[in-house]
N, C-alpha and C positions, 0 to 999 in steps of 0.2 A: 513130282511137280513138273518135270520135263514131259512126262507122259501126258499130263493134263494140258499143258500148253500145246502139245502136238495135236491132241484131239480137238481142242478148241479152235486152233487155227484152221484145221481142215474144214470145220463146220462154218466158221465165219467166211471162209473163201467161197464156199458154195452159196452162202446166203448173199454174198456180195454180187453174185452173178444175176440175181433175180431168178425168176422161174420162167422157163420156156414152155410155150403151148405146144404140146405134143399130143397127137391123136393116135389112138391104137384101139381098134376093136370097139369104137364108139365111146371109149373112156377118154377123158380130157385131163391133161397135165398142164397147169397154167404157169405163165411167166409174165413178168412185168413188161419187158421189152427185149431182153437179150435173146439172140438166136444162137442155135447150136452151130458150131463150126462145121466146115466141110467134112464130109465123111458120113453124114447121115444117109440112110437108105432112101430109095424112091418111095417107100411106103410111109415115110415119115418117121421110121424108127431110127434112133441114133445109131451111127456106125461105130467102128472100133479103131479109128485111125488117129484120133487126137490125143497125144500124150498129156496135154494140159489137164484134160478132164479124166483121163484114164478110160478104162473100159466101161462102156455103157451097154447094158444088156437087159433084156426082160427077165423078170423074176416071177414066174407064174405062181409060185407058192404064196407070195406076199401081195401080188396084184400091184406091184410098183416097179418102177425102173430104178436100178442101183447105179450110182455114180461114185467110183472110187471108194466103195464101202460106205458112202454117205447116202442115207435113205431119204428120198423125196416123197412127201406124203401124197397118196392117191386121193383124188376127189377135190375137195375145196382147196383153193390156192391160198397164198399168203396175203392176197388182197382181201380175203374174207376174214373178218375178225374171229370167226369161229375156228379158224385154223390154228390159233395160238393156244395150244393145250400144254402148258408147262407141266412137266412131270411124266410125259408119255415117252421120254427117251428119244424124241425126234426134234431136231432143231427147226423151229418155226421163226417167221419174221417177228422181230422184237425181242427174241431170246438171245442172250449172249452165250448160253450153254444150256444143255438139258441132259441131266444124268439120272433121270427118274424121279419119282415122287418125293424121295428123301434127299435128293441132291447127293453130292459127294464132296465133302470139305477137303479131303485129301487131294482131289483133283481140282480144287478151287472153284467148285460150282455149288451154289446155294440151292435150297429147295424152291426158291422163287425164280430160278433160272438166270441168276445174275452172278457175275464173277465175284468171288470173295477176295477182296484185296484191302489190307489195312492201309488207311490213308485215302480211301475213296469217298470219305464223308458219310458213308452209310454204315450203321452199326450192324455188321454181318454176324451170323451165328459164330459163336466162339470168341467174339470181341466184347469187351466191357464198355467200350466207347469208341468213337471215331469222329474226330472233328476235322478231318481232312488236313489241309495245310496248317491248321492251328495245333495239330499234334506236336508236343514239345517235351523234350527230356530234361529241360533245365528250368522251366517256368513253374512256380508253385501251383499246385492244384490242376495242372493241365492234363489232358489226356496224353499218355505217353506214346512214343513212336511205334510201340508194339501193340497199340490199341488196348492197353490196360489202364485202369484208374491209377492216379497217383497214390502211393502207399509208403508206409514206413519201410525203409531199407532201400529206397531208390536213389538215395544221395541228395535229395532235395527236401528242404524243410517245408512241409505242406500243412495246411489246416491247424489241427490241435498240436502238431509236433513242436518240440522245443529244440530238436537237433535231429540230425540224420547222418549216421555213418562214421562219426569220429570216435576216438578211443574213450571218451567220457560220456558216451550216449548209450542209453539202454536199448534193449531189443525192442522196446515199445516206443522208442524215439523220445524219451524224456531225459532231460539233463540230470546226470547223477551228481547230487550235491548234498552232503550231510548237513542236516539242520533245516531242510525245507519242509519237514513234517510229513514227508511221504517216504515210504520204504522203497528205495530205488534198487535196481539190480546191483548185487554185490554187497548191499547193506543187510545187516541182521536186524536192525531196528532203526527207527528215526522218530524219537519222541522225547518228551521231558521226563519220562519215567526214570526212577533212580537207577534201575538196572540197565539202562541204555546209555552207554558211554562211548562217545565218538562213533555212534552208529554201529557199535558192537554190543552184543548182549554180555554184560558183565555178570557171569554166573559161576559161582564156586563149583568146581567139579568139571569144568570144560577143558581141563588140561592145559590151560594157559593162565598166566598171572595177569589178570585184568587190573585196571585202575581200582585202587581201594583194597586189593588183595596183597598178601605177602608171600603166599606159597600155593603150590598145587602139586598133586591132588590133595584133597582134604583127608584128615584122619590118617596121615602118614607121618611117622616120626613125631615132631612137635608141631606139625601143621594141623590146626584144629578144624572142626566141622565147618567153620565159616571162612576157611582159607586165610587165617591169621596165625602167625607163629605164636605159640603159647610158651611162656617161660616167666618165672618170677624175676621181676626187675625191669619189665618192659613198660612199666608205668600204666598198665592196663589190667584191670581185674579180669583174668581169664577164668574159664571153668575150673572149679576146685579151689580157687583162691579166695581169700577174705579181704586182702588188702594188697596194695602195690603202689610205690616201691617199698622195699624193706626200710624200716626206721627203728633204731635201738629203743627198746622199751615200749614200742607201739606195734610194729609190724616185723615179724621174724624173717629170717633169710629164706624161708619157705613160703612167704607171703601169707602167713596166718596171724591173726590178731593176737597180741600178747595181753592176756587178761587173767589176773589172779582169781581163783575160785570159779573157773569155767569147766572144771572137771578134767583138765589135762595139764600136763606139765609143759608149759610153753618155754620158749627161748628166754634165758635169764632167770627162770624159776628153778627151784630145786625140789619142790614138793607140792602136793595137793592133797586134801583141802587145807586151807589156811586155818590159823588159830587152833592148832592142836599142839600137844606136847612136843611133837617132833617138827612141826611146821609153823612158822610165825605168820604174822598178818600179811607179809609180802610174798608169801609162798616160797620162802627159803628155809632151809634147815636151821634149826635153832643155833644161834651164834654166828652163822654165815652171814656176813654183811655188817658185822660190828667193827670192821676195820682191823681186826686182830686175827692173825693166823692161829688157829687152834686145832688140835687133834690132827686129822688127816687132810686138813685143808691145804691146798697148794697156793691159794691166793685169797685175798680179802681186802677190799670189798669186791663183789662181782662187777665186771665191766664188759660191755659188749665187745666181742671179738678177742678178748684177752682172758677174762675170768668168768666162768659160767655161774649159774644160780646155785650150784653146789660147792662153789669155791674151788673148782678144778680149772687148771690152766687150759686154755684153748690153743692147741699147737698141732699144726699139720705134721704128720709123720711121727706121731708119738705112740702109734700102735693101737689107738682107739679112735672111734668116730666121735669127735667132740661136738659140742653145740655149734650149729651153723655149718658143720661139715657134712658132706654126702658120702665120703668114701675114704678108705685107707687101704694100702699105702698109696702115696702119690706117685705120679709119673708112670702109670700103668695104662693099659689099653683103654680102660673106661674111667680112669681117675686122673685128673690133671695135677699140676704141681701145687695147687692150692687146696687139694683135697675136695674138689668139687667134681661131680660126675660129668663126664663128657656126654652131652646130650645132642644127638643128631637131630637137627631141626630147630636149634635155637638161633640160627642165623649167624653163628660164629664158627669159622673153620678151625677146629681145635686139633690137638694132638691125635693122630691116628685117622683123621678125616681127610678126604680129598676135596670135599665140597660141602656147603651147608647154606641154605636149607635144601631139602630134597626138591627136585623139580622134574617134571615129566620129560623124559628124553635126554636129560642132562645129568641129574644127580639121583642116585637110588635112595631108598628108604633107610639104607645104612650109611648114607653120606659117602658113597663111592661114585666116582665119575663113570658115566656110561660111555664106553669107548669100544668101537668095533676092533677086534684083534687083541683084546686084553685077556683072552682065555676064559671069559665068563659070558654065558648066554644071557644077555639082559633082556628085560621086557621091551618088546618092539623089534628085536632082532630076529630074523628068520633062521639064521645059522651063525656059527662062530668058526671061521676058517682055522684058527689056531688050535682048536680042540677037535674039530671034526676031520681035518685033513681031506675034506671033500672038495674036489675040483668044481663041483656045482655050487659052491658058496663063494660069492664075490668078496672083494676087498671092503665093500660097504655092508657086509653081513646080509645080503639079499640073495635070493635063489637064482641060479642060472639054469636055463632049460637047454638040454642037449640039442645040438643042431641049429640053435638060434642065437643070433648075435645080440639080441636085446637082453637087458638085465631086468629081471622081474622083481618089482617091488612087492606086489601082492598077487598071489595066485588063487586064494580062496579055496584051497584044496580040502581044508579040515574045518575051518571056522571063519568068522568075519574078520579076523586079524585086527582087532581093535577099532574097526569102523563102527560108527554110530550115527543115529539120527541126530540132527542138530537143530534145525529150525523149519518152520512152515509158515506160509502166508496164503490165506489168513490163518491165524494161530489156532483156530478151532480144528484145523486139519491134523494137528499134532497128535491128538489122541488116537487117530486111526492110521498114522504113518508108522512104518517099521523098516528095520534093516535086519535081515536074517540070513542064515547060511542055507543054501540049497545044494544038495549033494548030487543032483542029476542033470541039470540043464546047462552044463558048461560047454565051452567051445574047445579051447586048448586042453583043458582037463575037466573032469566031471563036476567039480565044485564051482559054485558061483556065489556072488553077493546078490541077494534078492531085495529089491527096493519096492515097497508098496506105498502108493499114494492115493488117498481117498478123494481124488478130484471130483468135483461136481459142477464146475463152471470155469469160465475163461479167467485168465490172469491169476492163476494159482501156481504155487511152487512148493517143493520141499527141498531141503539141503541135507546131505550126508557128508561126513568128513572123517578124517583120521589125523591124529597128531603124530608127527614123525619122531622117531627115537632121539635124533639129534638134528639140529638145523642142517639142511643140505645145500651144497653149492651146486646148483643145476644150471649154471650158465652154459649156453651152447647145447642144452638138452631139449628134446621134444618128448613130453610125456604122452603115452598112448594107452588107451583102454579099449577093450572089446565090449560092446553093449548090444543088447537085443530087446526089442519090445515083446513082452510075453503076452499081454492082453490089455485091452482098454486104451485109455488116453484120449483118442479121438478118431473118428472116421472122416474128418475134414481133410480132403486131399490137397486143398490149396494152402491151408494154414495149419498143418499138423503141429502137435506139441514137439518138444525136443529136449535134449540133454546136453550139458556142456561140463567141462572140467575147470575147476578153479584152484588157486593156490593163495596162501597167505604167508607173508614173509616179514622178517625183521621184528624189532621190539614193538613197532606200532601195528603189526599184523596187516601190512599193506596188501591189498587185494588185486588180483589179476585173473582173467579168465580167457579161455580159448573160444573158438567159434562154435556155433550150435550145430549139433547133428540132429536132423529131423527124423522122428520115429514114426514109421507107418507100418501097419499090420502086414506081415508077410515078407518084410524086407530082409529078415535074417540078421546075421551079425554084422556090425559096422564098427568103424574106428571113431573114437572121440579123442581129440588131440589138444595139447596145450604147448605151444612154443614158448619156452621160458624167456627167450630173448625178444620175442615179438608177439606178446599176447594181444588179443583183439580188444579187450576191455581193461583199462587201467584207470580207475577213478582217482587214485592218489599215487604216491610213490610206491614202487615195488622193486625189491632187491632180490634178484634170482639167486644170489649167492647165500641167502639166509632163509630158505624156504622151510617153514615150520609146520604147515598143515596143507593138505590137499583134499579136494572133495568134488562132489558132483551136485549140480543143480538140475532137477527134473521139473519141467514147466509146461503148463498149458498157457499159450500166449494170449494177449489181449484180443487178437482176432480169431483165435481158435474157437470153433463151434462144435456142438455135439460131444462135449467133454464127458468123460466117465472115469471111474477109478482105474488106476493103472498099475501094472506089474512090469518091472524092467529088471533084466539080469545083467550083471557086470561080471565078466569072466576073469579079467586080469588087468593089472596096471603095470606098465613097463616103460623103459626108455632105452 
């Protein structure tokens, strides 16, 4: 720009002198009134003694006279309207500059031979607007001081915007508020649908215990297919039960209906079918139940919990499994003191268990606590230092990369490491979205996480995430990931799509996210970050000491144009 000012000032200086009438060989060079200073020759040719104008000498090849490298046009003078030929590279009267037919914006000269200056009240090339003195960076909807239109992200609430720039304001400048019927940034849903709870999708199998669930993941231990704990006595008829709760003479201790003549010997019965020589009408052996102990009877009459339907005593630790018991002997690894089987998943921490029910990242399917350093490589742990003795395994069971101070949470060297597709907006995109392992396109190492999003319009997104093995205390930490646009998304250079990292923490799964990293073709690998102590977006409470899930949101923004299906690679996640 200094070069542009220098060139412009030289030309304006000469223009200010006017044009001097000079004759040479019958040709005429015109001026308004200014005469050349002393030093011009007797023939009328300018001399070479005035430093103000510099050397003036004929140029036979151009048929003009040169003044300090500034060219004065031969023939018609500036008083002749025909002399103003903008775009010929020669400074004429009425022109502020002349840099050829296309102009030169770098030098501040437009193709109309006017100076390009934001704030001059003229919408010059490269400007979206220019209201001169009315340009303003704080007034809603005003043309900004950089001659760009007011837009979301400029810190001023304009037009349709509900907010701009605060921690509860979305990337599209809408106020994030659960219950407004609009799925805002950071929300998984916002509707009256039964599976939308507190703007989170309550879905069995998402590795978190949502409202209305009792356990996760399903079909683990006693966690049923609907994420409810299944056991007899929970006052709910679960799969395989006929009644609940148990009731003497009506519902057995195994939650099966007690009915004589149903083809099986139920609790309190001693035989089937009834009304035979050996079995009376109440499904008990003949004479059992008459109140008198006879033969090999141990008791009579039968009584729930004390005397069974064959008149045998019900006693734990008598060497046999009596009616209502599950096991013998008691007080063993799988049999409690009341001769009932110790069931992992019944919600009761019993003898030999460390936790109950199983929960992802906290309690295994065998009701054992998940703890880094316990000598067991649990699901979700990358390594176990106490058994590997490997210096590359951190105290939090994550991989350390030689020569780097960062601790790697995920490297994606062999597989997706439990990452999965979670949500899409609009929902129709879900069928075409995917999270897969790619073995070739890595940065730090060959493997990557490959995200595919079937975008076909603006304001669309997909979310992928992973549940952490145990809640993490990441206060003071900055999570970083390496990402690269593989193909698609958008060729819009002004408003490209982007990706950001988010986290969910605490029992309420409070959401927070970092800043957007904009993805353009050819940019190569970039960092995506999330400062746990200072996230950019925090719609509600967020506790960085209890982080339970992390993920990425890939998005085509509301202003993004020319949107197409996208492929993005994630190489690693670290802190």
